[in-house]
C-alpha positions as CSV (number, residue, x, y, z in Angstrom):
1,M,210.6,67.9,-105.9
2,V,214.1,68.7,-104.8
3,A,215.2,72.2,-104.1
4,K,218.4,73.8,-102.8
5,N,218.1,75.6,-99.4
6,E,221.4,77.2,-98.1
7,G,223.4,74.7,-100.1
8,K,221.5,71.7,-98.8
9,M,219.2,69.4,-100.9
10,V,215.7,69.6,-99.5
11,M,212.9,67.2,-100.4
12,K,209.5,69.0,-100.8
13,N,206.4,67.0,-100.4
14,Q,204.6,68.0,-103.6
15,Q,204.2,64.5,-104.9
16,S,201.1,62.9,-106.2
17,P,199.5,60.3,-103.9
18,I,200.9,57.5,-106.1
19,A,204.4,58.9,-106.1
20,R,204.3,59.4,-102.4
21,T,203.1,55.8,-101.9
22,A,205.9,54.6,-104.1
23,C,208.4,56.5,-101.9
24,L,206.9,55.1,-98.8
25,L,207.1,51.6,-100.2
26,G,210.8,52.2,-100.9
27,L,211.2,53.0,-97.2
28,A,209.3,49.9,-96.3
29,A,211.7,47.8,-98.3
30,T,214.6,49.1,-96.3
31,P,214.4,46.4,-93.6
32,L,214.2,43.7,-96.2
33,L,217.5,44.9,-97.7
34,L,219.0,45.3,-94.3
35,G,217.9,41.8,-93.4
36,A,219.6,40.4,-96.5
37,V,222.9,42.2,-95.6
38,Y,222.8,41.7,-91.8
39,S,221.7,38.3,-90.6
40,D,221.0,39.7,-87.1
41,A,218.6,42.3,-88.3
42,Y,216.0,43.4,-85.7
43,A,213.4,40.7,-85.2
44,M,210.5,40.6,-82.8
45,S,211.8,42.2,-79.6
46,S,210.2,41.4,-76.3
47,V,208.8,44.9,-76.1
48,A,207.1,44.5,-79.5
49,A,205.8,41.1,-78.6
50,Q,204.3,42.3,-75.4
51,S,202.7,45.4,-76.9
52,I,201.0,43.4,-79.7
53,Q,198.4,42.4,-77.1
54,S,198.4,45.8,-75.4
55,N,195.3,47.9,-75.1
56,S,197.3,51.0,-74.3
57,A,196.2,54.2,-76.1
58,V,199.6,55.7,-75.5
59,A,202.0,54.8,-78.3
60,D,205.5,56.4,-78.3
61,T,207.1,54.4,-81.1
62,A,206.0,53.3,-84.6
63,A,205.8,49.7,-83.5
64,E,203.6,50.6,-80.5
65,V,201.2,52.4,-82.9
66,V,201.0,49.4,-85.1
67,N,200.4,47.1,-82.1
68,A,197.8,49.5,-80.6
69,F,196.0,49.6,-84.0
70,H,195.7,45.8,-83.9
71,A,194.7,45.8,-80.2
72,A,191.9,48.4,-81.1
73,L,190.6,46.2,-83.9
74,K,190.7,43.2,-81.6
75,R,188.5,45.1,-79.1
76,G,186.2,46.2,-81.9
77,D,187.2,49.8,-81.1
78,T,187.1,51.2,-84.6
79,K,187.3,54.8,-83.4
80,A,190.6,54.1,-81.6
81,A,191.9,52.3,-84.7
82,L,191.0,55.3,-87.0
83,E,192.8,57.7,-84.6
84,L,196.1,55.9,-85.2
85,M,195.8,56.5,-89.0
86,A,196.7,59.6,-90.9
87,E,193.8,61.1,-92.9
88,D,195.7,60.4,-96.1
89,V,196.5,56.8,-95.3
90,V,196.7,54.4,-98.4
91,I,195.7,50.8,-97.8
92,F,196.5,47.9,-100.1
93,E,194.5,44.7,-99.4
94,S,193.4,41.8,-101.6
95,G,194.3,43.6,-104.8
96,G,192.3,46.7,-103.8
97,V,193.2,50.2,-102.8
98,E,191.6,52.5,-100.2
99,R,193.0,56.0,-100.7
100,N,192.2,57.6,-97.3
101,R,191.0,57.0,-93.8
102,A,187.3,58.0,-94.6
103,E,187.3,55.4,-97.5
104,Y,188.7,52.7,-95.2
105,E,186.1,53.6,-92.6
106,S,183.3,53.3,-95.0
107,H,184.5,50.1,-96.7
108,H,186.5,47.6,-94.7
109,L,187.1,48.9,-91.2
110,K,184.1,47.2,-89.6
111,S,184.8,43.8,-91.2
112,D,188.5,44.1,-90.3
113,A,187.5,44.6,-86.7
114,A,185.0,41.7,-86.8
115,F,187.7,39.5,-88.3
116,S,190.3,40.5,-85.7
117,T,187.8,39.9,-82.9
118,A,187.0,36.4,-84.2
119,T,190.6,35.3,-84.7
120,V,193.9,35.0,-82.8
121,R,197.1,36.5,-84.2
122,T,200.3,34.8,-83.3
123,P,203.4,36.9,-84.1
124,I,206.3,35.3,-85.9
125,S,208.5,38.3,-86.5
126,Q,208.4,42.1,-86.6
127,T,211.0,44.1,-88.3
128,I,211.3,47.9,-87.8
129,A,213.3,50.5,-89.7
130,T,213.1,54.2,-88.8
131,D,214.7,57.1,-90.6
132,G,213.8,60.5,-89.2
133,N,210.0,61.1,-89.3
134,F,209.3,57.9,-91.3
135,S,209.2,54.3,-90.0
136,S,208.3,51.0,-91.5
137,V,207.0,48.1,-89.5
138,M,206.9,44.7,-91.2
139,S,205.2,41.8,-89.4
140,V,204.7,38.1,-90.1
141,E,202.1,36.2,-88.2
142,T,199.7,33.3,-88.2
143,I,196.0,33.9,-87.8
144,K,193.6,31.2,-86.6
145,G,189.9,31.1,-85.7
146,T,186.5,31.1,-87.3
147,F,185.1,34.0,-89.2
148,R,181.7,34.0,-90.9
149,D,181.3,30.3,-90.1
150,R,184.5,29.5,-92.0
151,P,187.7,28.2,-90.4
152,V,190.7,30.6,-90.7
153,N,194.3,29.2,-90.7
154,S,196.6,31.6,-92.5
155,R,200.0,33.2,-92.6
156,S,199.8,36.9,-92.9
157,V,202.4,39.5,-93.9
158,E,201.9,43.2,-93.2
159,T,203.8,46.3,-94.0
160,M,202.9,49.5,-92.3
161,V,204.6,52.8,-93.0
162,L,204.2,55.6,-90.4
163,R,205.0,59.3,-90.4
164,K,205.8,61.3,-87.3
165,T,204.1,64.7,-87.3
166,A,204.2,67.1,-84.3
167,G,205.8,64.3,-82.3
168,V,203.0,61.8,-83.0
169,W,203.3,58.6,-85.1
170,R,200.4,57.9,-87.5
171,I,199.9,55.1,-90.1
172,V,200.2,56.4,-93.6
173,H,200.3,53.1,-95.5
174,I,199.2,49.5,-94.9
175,H,199.8,46.6,-97.2
176,W,198.2,43.3,-96.1
177,S,198.7,39.9,-97.8
178,S,197.8,36.4,-96.5
179,A,197.7,32.9,-97.7
180,N,196.0,29.8,-96.3
181,I,198.1,27.3,-94.5
182,A,197.3,23.9,-95.8
183,S,195.9,21.4,-93.3
184,K,197.8,18.2,-92.8
C-alpha cells in the first residue's frame, strides 16, 4: 500500500505474505540485472570468501549473515542457524515452500544441517545488492561429499533476501536450487 506522507510516497508493509515474497524476489533479481548491464558487477570478494568458512556469531553485513548461517549448519548448530532467520522467513526448496522459521525448524532444518556437515561447499561466486534495509545475496557453488550413503556432486544456486531491523540483518527469504554435475 502506498500513502502520501508530507508530500513523499511511503510504502506501507500491509502486503500478504505472497505479495511480500514477490517484492523480495524482485529485490533479489536486482543483482542479475546489474550483472547484465555492468560486466564488473560485484563477484565473490575476499571478505565474502573468507567468511563463508567462518564460525563467527557476529555478522555485521548481509553477506556475513548468509555465511554465518552456512557455518552454523556445517557445525550442526541448528539453534545458531535459526537465530539468523526472521520469524516470517519464507523458504523455497525442491518445489516446496516453508512459510516461517518454526515450519522450517520442524521440517528440513535437521536434514539441511546433516547434509551440510557431510558435504563440502566450494564457492564459485557471490553477488550482493543492498538497498536500505533490504539486501539480496546470490551464491553459486559446488557441493561434494557423501550423504545418506549416496555420492553428492552438484552445482547449487542460492538466493537469500535479508531485512535489517533495529540494526540487525535477518534472513527473510531463501531459494535453493541444485543440479547434479555429470561424472565424466
